[in-house]
C-alpha positions, 0 to 999 in steps of 0.5 A, spaced: 517 548 471 514 541 469 509 538 474 511 532 478 508 526 482 511 523 487 508 516 489 510 514 496 509 507 500 507 508 507 510 503 512 518 504 513 518 509 507 514 515 509 512 513 516 517 512 521 518 505 525 513 508 530 508 510 525 509 517 525 511 522 519 517 526 521 518 533 521 523 533 515 518 529 511 512 533 512 515 540 511 518 537 504 511 534 502 508 541 504 513 545 500 512 541 494 504 541 494 505 549 495 509 549 488 504 545 484 507 538 484 502 532 486 503 528 492 500 521 492 500 515 497 501 508 494 500 503 499 497 496 501 493 500 507 486 501 507 483 508 505 481 510 512 487 507 515 491 512 511 487 518 513 489 517 520 496 517 519 497 523 515 497 528 520 501 535 518 501 534 511 496 539 507 492 534 503 487 539 501 490 540 494 494 536 489 494 530 493 491 523 492 491 516 496 492 510 492 489 504 497 489 497 497 495 497 492 493 502 487 486 498 486 482 505 489 484 512 487 482 517 492 482 525 490 483 528 497 481 535 494 474 533 492 473 527 497 471 522 492 474 515 489 476 516 482 478 509 480 476 502 484 477 495 482 474 489 487 476 482 487 471 476 485 467 475 491 466 467 490 473 466 489 475 471 495 471 467 499 474 460 497 481 463 499 479 466 505 476 459 507 482 455 505 487 460 509 482 459 515 482 451 514 490 452 514 490 455 521 492 461 519 489 468 521 485 470 515 482 477 514 479 481 508 477 488 507 472 493 504 472 500 504 469 500 511 473 496 514 476 489 516 472 482 516 474 476 519 472 470 522 477 470 528 477 475 534 484 473 536 491 476 538 493 477 531 487 481 529 489 486 535 496 486 533 495 488 526 490 493 528 494 496 533 496 502 529 491 503 524 485 502 528 481 500 522 473 498 524 472 490 524 467 486 524 467 478 526 463 474 522 461 467 523 462 465 516 465 468 510 459 467 506 456 473 509 461 477 505 457 475 498 454 482 495 460 486 498 466 489 494 472 486 497 479 489 495 484 485 499 485 478 503 491 477 508 494 471 511 498 473 517 503 470 522 507 474 526 511 468 528 512 463 523 514 466 516 515 459 513 507 457 514 505 463 510 510 461 504 508 454 504 501 456 504 502 460 498 506 455 494 501 450 496 495 454 493 499 458 487 497 453 481 489 455 483 490 462 485 495 465 480 490 466 474 485 469 479 489 473 484 496 477 485 499 474 491 505 477 494 509 479 501 508 486 503 512 484 509 515 477 512 508 477 516 503 479 511 501 474 505 497 478 501 492 477 495 489 482 491 485 483 484 489 479 478 494 484 475 492 490 480 499 492 483 502 499 485 505 500 478 498 500 475 496 505 480 502 510 478 500 509 470 493 510 472 494 517 476 499 519 471 494 518 465 489 521 469 492 528 470 496 528 464 503 528 467 508 524 463 511 518 466 518 521 466 515 526 471 513 521 476 517 518 482 516 512 486 519 511 493 518 504 497 522 499 501 519 492 500 517 487 494 510 489 493 513 496 491 517 493 486 512 494 480 511 502 482 519 503 482 519 500 475 513 503 473 515 510 475 520 515 471 525 514 477 524 508 482 527 510 489 528 505 495 529 507 502 536 505 504 533 501 510 529 497 504 529 490 502 534 488 497 530 486 492 527 493 492 534 496 492 536 492 486 529 494 482 531 502 484 534 507 480 536 511 486 537 509 494 536 514 499 542 516 504 537 517 509 532 512 512 525 512 513 526 515 520 530 520 518 527 524 512 528 519 506 522 522 503 524 529 504 531 527 501 528 525 495 523 531 494 529 536 495 534 532 490 529 531 485 523 536 485 525 542 489 532 542 487 
């Protein structure tokens, strides 16, 4: 039996709509781990937030968490980060200030939590499920000297404002950051070249597992890089149409009804 890795996005892939992991997924994941396969969460979420949402899964062995779109790789068994890449602080502060100046909610992430200049309803809504620690700063200049991993511009009501901001600043940011929508409400900026696909390649190489024995599961545009990087790219039936076109396989079950379990049972345990 060849060892396989399954990489799973969280929101609307591994997690149900109410941010839980259904029993079908928990059982299938625990079974594949016991059989010696590797389970890896590959997400834009911070590491601390992921740890709070993985109840029921035996993450003590053969498990990894790739947070901040693959820029941080955490070995669960040994409780340590095995790869980490942060953004240029000065450039990150520049884009944060521009988001602020546009009237859009901005926030950035360290390993420890969220930093923002706005203690508002948007922050509370975003943090409803992850309960990520946060700090309100008077100016983003206070972030100098910290390791920053992701910037988010958030608008729950007007997607057009986010797309307009992205388009207006694309020429000045394209050489510095990767920028994408993880969902219509979240415009994100990460280290240039850092994406979930690179996370797939790093962990497969680190573990000595051929890419042909990797499977990546997602639902959104920011998952496309890992769907293409893996030996088999899987999109949830509830996924974005662009992600579906990039996938090799589309699940029959959605995220609320064991879509990940379907993939594990069909391609790993069968």
